[in-house]
N, C-alpha and C positions, 0 to 999 in steps of 0.2 A: 556644312557651309560655314565659312569663316569670314567675318567682317574685320578688316584691319585698317586702322587709320594710319596713314603714311605721312611723315614729316621730313622735309629736306630743307635745311637752313644754313648749309655750310658755305654758301657763296652769297653774292649780291641778290640772288633770286630766293624769295621766300615762297615755298611751295608746299601745299598740303593736299593730299589725295585720299580717297576712300576706295578700298579694293574689296571685292567679294570673290573668294576662291582664287585669288591671284590675278584677277582681271579688274582693271581700273573702272570704276563706275562714275566717279566725279572728281573734279580737280579745280583747285583755286590757287593761283600763283601771281606773283608780281615781281618785276625786275626794276622797280622804281626806287632802288636805294635800300640801305640797311636799316629798315624800320621793323625788323623781325619781331622785336619784343611786343609790339602792338599788333602787327598783322597776323601773327600765328594764331592767336586766340580768336581773332575776328574771322579768319578763314575757316577755322575748325567749326565755329558756331554756324557760319553761313553754309558750309558744306553739309553738316548734319541736318540743318533746317531744310535745305533744298531736297535732300534725299529722303527725308522723313525718318531718319535713323536716330534713335535716342542713344545717349552715351552708354547706357547699360546694355545695349545690344552689341557693343564692340567686343570682339574676342581677343584683340591684342592691339598694341600700338607699335609701329615701326618707325625708327628714326635713323637717318643716315649718320653713321658714327664718325665720319671724317675719313681722311684729313680734309681740312678746309679752314675757313675763317675761325679764329679762336672765339670771338664773341658770338658769331652766328651759331657755331656748334653748341656753345654753352646754352644759348637760348632754346634751341630745338631740343636738346637732350633734357634740360631742366623741365621744359613743358611736358615732354613725353613721360618722364618719370613721375611727374605730379599726377598726370592722368592715370597712369598705371596704379599708383598708390591709391588714389581716390576710388577707382573702379575695381580694384583688386583683379587686374588682368595682366598678362605677361607682356614684357618688353622684348622686342627683337631689334637687332641693330646691324643691318648689312653695311658693308663698307661703301662710302660715297663714290669711290671710283668704280666699284662693281656696279653700283646703280647707274652711274653715268654710261658705262659700257652697255648696260641693259637698255637704256634709252636709245642708244645708237642702233642696237639690234632691232628694237621695236620699230624705229623709224625706217630702217631698211626693209623690214617685213611689210610695212605699210606703204612703201614706195615713196616715202618723203625724201629720202636721200638715195642717191644712185652711185654705186662704187663698182667699177670693173674689177673682176677677180675677187669678189667679196668672200666667196666660200673659203679661200685660203689666206685671207687678209690677216694682218696683225693690227689690232685695235689699240690705240694709245690715247686714252682719256687724259686730259690735263686740267687740273684745277690751279688757278692762278695763286702763286705764293709771293707776288710782288717782284719788281725788277724783272730779271730774266729767269727767275726760278719758278718751277711748277711742281706740284705733287702729281705723281703719275704711277702707272702700273700697266704692263702690257697684257692683253688678252687675245685669245683666238675668237672667232666669230660664233663659237658655241658658248662663250662667256667664261671659258676656263682661263684662270690666270697663268701667264707664262713667266712672270717675274714677281718679285715682292714689291710692295709699295715703297716708293722712294721720293725724296726731294731732290730734284735735278736742276742744276743751273745749266740752261740749254745753250749749247754752242753748235758750230757746224759739224762737230764730231759726235754729237749726242745720238744715241741709238744707231750707231753706224752699222753694226753687225746686222741688226734687224732690217735696216733700210737697204742693205746690199744683199739681202737673202733671196731676192727675186719675187718676194711676196709684196702685195700692196700694203703700204704702211699708212694707216689712216689716223689722223690726229683730229681731236675735237674737244669741246669744253671751253670754259671761259679763260683758260690759259693758253689756248692753241694758236690763236691768230697772231700773237706777238712772236711766235716761234716759227711760223710758216716759211718766212724768207730764209731762215738759217738751215732748215731741214730739207735739203734738195731731194726731190723725188717723193716727198710725203704728200698725201692727199688730204687737204683741209676740208672738212664738212661741217655744216652748221648743226651742232647738237648741244643743247644746253642742259645743265643739271636740273632735275625735276623729281618730285616725289613719285611720279608714275614709274620711274625706274626701280622703285622699291617694291612694287606690288608683287611680282612673281618671286623675287628673292625673299621677301618677308614671309610669304605663304610657305615657301620651301623650308625656311628656318623654323617656322612654327610647327610644321608637320614633322620635322626631324627632332623637335625638342630643343633646338638651339636658342634658348631664351637667356636673357641677362639677369644678373643679380641686381635688382633695382636699387638697393641700398648702396652698392659699391661701384656700379657702372659709371665710367667716365668716358668722354669723347676720345677718339684717337687723334691727337693733335700732330703726331709725328715729330714735331719740333717743339722745344720749350717756348713758351710765351715770353717775349723779351719786352720789358718796359724801358723806353728811352727817355732821358731827361729832356725837358723843354729847354731850348736855347733862349727863350724869352725871359727877360727879367720881370718878375712879378712885383717887386718892390724896389 
Protein backbone atom coordinates (compact mmCIF):
# COMPACT_ATOMS: atom_id res chain seq x y z
CA UNK A 1 0.00 0.00 0.00
CA UNK A 2 1.37 3.41 -0.99
CA UNK A 3 0.37 6.76 0.45
CA UNK A 4 1.32 9.62 -1.84
CA UNK A 5 0.87 13.32 -1.16
CA UNK A 6 -0.01 15.11 -4.43
CA UNK A 7 0.65 18.82 -5.05
CA UNK A 8 -0.45 20.87 -8.08
CA UNK A 9 0.31 24.62 -8.02
CA UNK A 10 1.08 25.43 -11.66
CA UNK A 11 -2.00 27.62 -12.21
CA UNK A 12 -4.25 29.93 -10.17
CA UNK A 13 -5.58 26.82 -8.43
CA UNK A 14 -3.69 25.62 -5.37
CA UNK A 15 -4.50 21.94 -4.99
CA UNK A 16 -3.26 19.27 -2.58
CA UNK A 17 -4.49 15.68 -2.43
CA UNK A 18 -3.72 12.43 -0.65
CA UNK A 19 -3.85 9.18 -2.59
CA UNK A 20 -3.71 5.56 -1.45
CA UNK A 21 -2.69 3.03 -4.10
CA UNK A 22 -3.50 5.48 -6.88
CA UNK A 23 -6.96 6.40 -5.58
CA UNK A 24 -7.64 9.84 -4.13
CA UNK A 25 -8.86 9.75 -0.53
CA UNK A 26 -8.82 13.46 0.34
CA UNK A 27 -8.48 16.80 -1.44
CA UNK A 28 -8.03 20.45 -0.49
CA UNK A 29 -7.94 23.19 -3.10
CA UNK A 30 -8.67 26.83 -3.72
CA UNK A 31 -9.05 29.00 -6.81
CA UNK A 32 -9.06 32.26 -4.87
CA UNK A 33 -5.88 33.68 -6.38
CA UNK A 34 -2.18 33.03 -6.22
CA UNK A 35 -1.56 32.68 -2.51
CA UNK A 36 0.11 29.32 -2.99
CA UNK A 37 3.08 30.00 -0.72
CA UNK A 38 0.75 30.18 2.28
CA UNK A 39 -2.00 27.82 1.23
CA UNK A 40 0.11 24.83 0.23
CA UNK A 41 1.46 24.25 3.73
CA UNK A 42 -1.94 24.92 5.32
CA UNK A 43 -3.69 22.49 2.97
CA UNK A 44 -1.12 19.75 3.61
CA UNK A 45 -1.52 20.17 7.38
CA UNK A 46 -5.32 20.13 7.13
CA UNK A 47 -5.35 17.14 4.82
CA UNK A 48 -3.09 15.02 7.01
CA UNK A 49 -5.00 16.01 10.17
CA UNK A 50 -8.39 15.16 8.63
CA UNK A 51 -7.24 11.76 7.39
CA UNK A 52 -5.27 10.87 10.52
CA UNK A 53 -2.12 10.31 8.48
CA UNK A 54 1.19 11.35 9.98
CA UNK A 55 3.93 12.68 7.69
CA UNK A 56 6.19 9.70 8.36
CA UNK A 57 3.51 7.40 6.93
CA UNK A 58 3.89 8.94 3.47
CA UNK A 59 5.64 6.79 0.89
CA UNK A 60 6.27 9.58 -1.65
CA UNK A 61 5.39 13.11 -2.67
CA UNK A 62 4.12 13.88 -6.17
CA UNK A 63 4.20 17.32 -7.74
CA UNK A 64 2.97 18.53 -11.10
CA UNK A 65 6.21 19.50 -12.81
CA UNK A 66 4.70 21.90 -15.36
CA UNK A 67 4.50 23.64 -17.65
CA UNK A 68 2.58 26.42 -15.95
CA UNK A 69 3.04 29.53 -13.86
CA UNK A 70 6.72 30.13 -13.06
CA UNK A 71 6.02 31.26 -9.50
CA UNK A 72 3.39 28.61 -8.85
CA UNK A 73 5.64 25.81 -10.05
CA UNK A 74 8.55 27.08 -7.94
CA UNK A 75 6.38 27.08 -4.83
CA UNK A 76 4.98 23.59 -5.36
CA UNK A 77 8.28 21.99 -6.34
CA UNK A 78 10.22 23.67 -3.52
CA UNK A 79 7.66 22.53 -0.95
CA UNK A 80 7.60 18.99 -2.33
CA UNK A 81 11.40 18.75 -2.33
CA UNK A 82 11.56 20.03 1.24
CA UNK A 83 9.13 17.35 2.40
CA UNK A 84 11.05 14.64 0.58
CA UNK A 85 14.33 15.78 2.12
CA UNK A 86 12.89 15.94 5.61
CA UNK A 87 11.04 12.63 5.43
CA UNK A 88 13.64 10.82 3.30
CA UNK A 89 11.04 9.68 0.77
CA UNK A 90 11.07 9.77 -3.05
CA UNK A 91 9.75 12.51 -5.29
CA UNK A 92 7.73 11.77 -8.43
CA UNK A 93 6.81 14.48 -10.91
CA UNK A 94 4.21 13.75 -13.61
CA UNK A 95 3.65 16.39 -16.26
CA UNK A 96 0.94 18.92 -15.42
CA UNK A 97 -0.71 18.44 -18.83
CA UNK A 98 -0.73 14.66 -18.33
CA UNK A 99 -2.42 15.28 -14.97
CA UNK A 100 -4.97 17.65 -16.51
CA UNK A 101 -5.83 15.03 -19.14
CA UNK A 102 -6.18 12.52 -16.30
CA UNK A 103 -8.72 14.80 -14.57
CA UNK A 104 -10.74 14.90 -17.80
CA UNK A 105 -10.63 11.11 -18.06
CA UNK A 106 -11.77 10.72 -14.46
CA UNK A 107 -14.57 13.27 -14.92
CA UNK A 108 -15.83 11.39 -17.97
CA UNK A 109 -15.70 8.07 -16.11
CA UNK A 110 -17.67 9.66 -13.26
CA UNK A 111 -20.28 11.15 -15.61
CA UNK A 112 -19.30 14.72 -14.71
CA UNK A 113 -18.64 15.61 -18.34
CA UNK A 114 -20.39 14.17 -21.39
CA UNK A 115 -18.66 13.99 -24.77
CA UNK A 116 -20.11 12.24 -27.81
CA UNK A 117 -17.60 9.95 -29.50
CA UNK A 118 -15.37 9.94 -26.41
CA UNK A 119 -13.63 6.63 -27.11
CA UNK A 120 -11.98 7.99 -30.26
CA UNK A 121 -11.65 11.61 -29.12
CA UNK A 122 -8.50 13.73 -29.06
CA UNK A 123 -7.94 15.47 -25.73
CA UNK A 124 -6.33 18.90 -25.75
CA UNK A 125 -5.57 20.20 -22.23
CA UNK A 126 -4.61 23.88 -22.19
CA UNK A 127 -2.79 25.78 -19.48
CA UNK A 128 -2.99 29.54 -19.84
CA UNK A 129 0.29 31.21 -20.83
CA UNK A 130 -1.22 34.74 -21.14
CA UNK A 131 -2.64 36.58 -24.15
CA UNK A 132 -3.58 33.97 -26.78
CA UNK A 133 -0.83 31.54 -25.86
CA UNK A 134 -1.31 28.21 -24.10
CA UNK A 135 0.83 25.30 -22.99
CA UNK A 136 -0.66 22.18 -24.51
CA UNK A 137 -0.22 18.58 -25.59
CA UNK A 138 -2.59 16.19 -27.33
CA UNK A 139 -3.66 12.85 -25.81
CA UNK A 140 -5.98 10.01 -26.68
CA UNK A 141 -8.64 9.02 -24.17
CA UNK A 142 -6.42 6.29 -22.73
CA UNK A 143 -4.02 9.02 -21.63
CA UNK A 144 -1.36 8.27 -24.23
CA UNK A 145 0.41 11.38 -25.61
CA UNK A 146 -0.07 12.05 -29.30
CA UNK A 147 2.27 15.05 -29.49
CA UNK A 148 5.05 16.68 -27.51
CA UNK A 149 4.42 19.49 -25.02
CA UNK A 150 4.41 22.87 -26.75
CA UNK A 151 3.63 26.54 -26.28
CA UNK A 152 1.03 27.51 -28.88
CA UNK A 153 -0.21 30.94 -29.90
CA UNK A 154 -3.73 29.93 -30.81
CA UNK A 155 -5.23 31.02 -34.12
CA UNK A 156 -8.08 29.74 -36.29
CA UNK A 157 -5.54 27.40 -37.96
CA UNK A 158 -4.24 25.82 -34.75
CA UNK A 159 -4.58 22.02 -34.47
CA UNK A 160 -6.18 22.04 -37.95
CA UNK A 161 -5.17 18.48 -38.84
CA UNK A 162 -6.54 17.06 -35.59
CA UNK A 163 -9.77 19.08 -35.81
CA UNK A 164 -10.38 17.83 -39.35
CA UNK A 165 -9.59 14.20 -38.55
CA UNK A 166 -13.22 13.29 -37.95
CA UNK A 167 -12.50 12.64 -34.28
CA UNK A 168 -14.01 14.73 -31.49
CA UNK A 169 -11.51 17.43 -30.49
CA UNK A 170 -11.96 18.22 -26.79
CA UNK A 171 -10.41 21.31 -25.19
CA UNK A 172 -10.28 22.06 -21.47
CA UNK A 173 -8.17 23.66 -18.76
CA UNK A 174 -7.73 27.27 -17.66
CA UNK A 175 -6.49 28.31 -21.11
CA UNK A 176 -9.28 26.73 -23.15
CA UNK A 177 -12.20 29.15 -22.85
CA UNK A 178 -10.35 32.03 -24.50
CA UNK A 179 -9.59 29.77 -27.50
CA UNK A 180 -13.01 28.21 -28.01
CA UNK A 181 -14.34 30.78 -30.52
CA UNK A 182 -11.26 30.39 -32.71
CA UNK A 183 -11.27 26.61 -32.84
CA UNK A 184 -14.28 25.72 -34.95
CA UNK A 185 -15.62 22.26 -34.22
CA UNK A 186 -13.82 21.88 -30.90
CA UNK A 187 -15.79 20.78 -27.85
CA UNK A 188 -15.12 22.90 -24.76
CA UNK A 189 -15.66 21.09 -21.45
CA UNK A 190 -15.19 22.36 -17.91
CA UNK A 191 -12.15 20.58 -16.48
CA UNK A 192 -9.76 22.38 -14.14
CA UNK A 193 -6.20 21.55 -13.03
CA UNK A 194 -6.22 19.54 -9.80
CA UNK A 195 -3.93 17.40 -7.67
CA UNK A 196 -6.41 14.55 -8.10
CA UNK A 197 -5.08 14.13 -11.64
CA UNK A 198 -1.71 13.17 -10.17
CA UNK A 199 -2.94 10.22 -8.09
CA UNK A 200 -2.88 7.41 -10.66
CA UNK A 201 0.08 8.86 -12.56
CA UNK A 202 2.14 9.19 -9.38
CA UNK A 203 1.43 5.63 -8.28
CA UNK A 204 2.43 4.34 -11.70
CA UNK A 205 5.66 6.34 -11.64
CA UNK A 206 6.50 5.10 -8.15
CA UNK A 207 5.78 1.48 -9.09
CA UNK A 208 8.04 1.81 -12.14
CA UNK A 209 10.84 3.47 -10.18
CA UNK A 210 10.57 6.76 -12.09
CA UNK A 211 11.61 9.00 -9.21
CA UNK A 212 13.43 12.32 -9.37
CA UNK A 213 16.85 13.37 -8.08
CA UNK A 214 15.67 15.70 -5.31
CA UNK A 215 18.88 17.72 -5.30
CA UNK A 216 18.77 18.60 -9.00
CA UNK A 217 15.13 18.39 -10.01
CA UNK A 218 13.66 21.61 -11.45
CA UNK A 219 10.17 22.40 -12.77
CA UNK A 220 9.52 22.10 -16.49
CA UNK A 221 8.95 25.73 -17.42
CA UNK A 222 9.02 25.12 -21.20
CA UNK A 223 9.85 28.80 -21.74
CA UNK A 224 12.44 30.97 -20.03
CA UNK A 225 11.16 33.31 -17.33
CA UNK A 226 11.28 36.87 -18.63
CA UNK A 227 11.54 39.85 -16.31
CA UNK A 228 10.20 43.09 -17.77
CA UNK A 229 11.23 46.51 -16.57
CA UNK A 230 8.54 48.65 -14.97
CA UNK A 231 7.48 51.72 -16.93
CA UNK A 232 6.80 53.59 -13.71
CA UNK A 233 9.40 56.05 -12.52
CA UNK A 234 10.32 55.24 -8.95
CA UNK A 235 12.35 58.39 -8.38
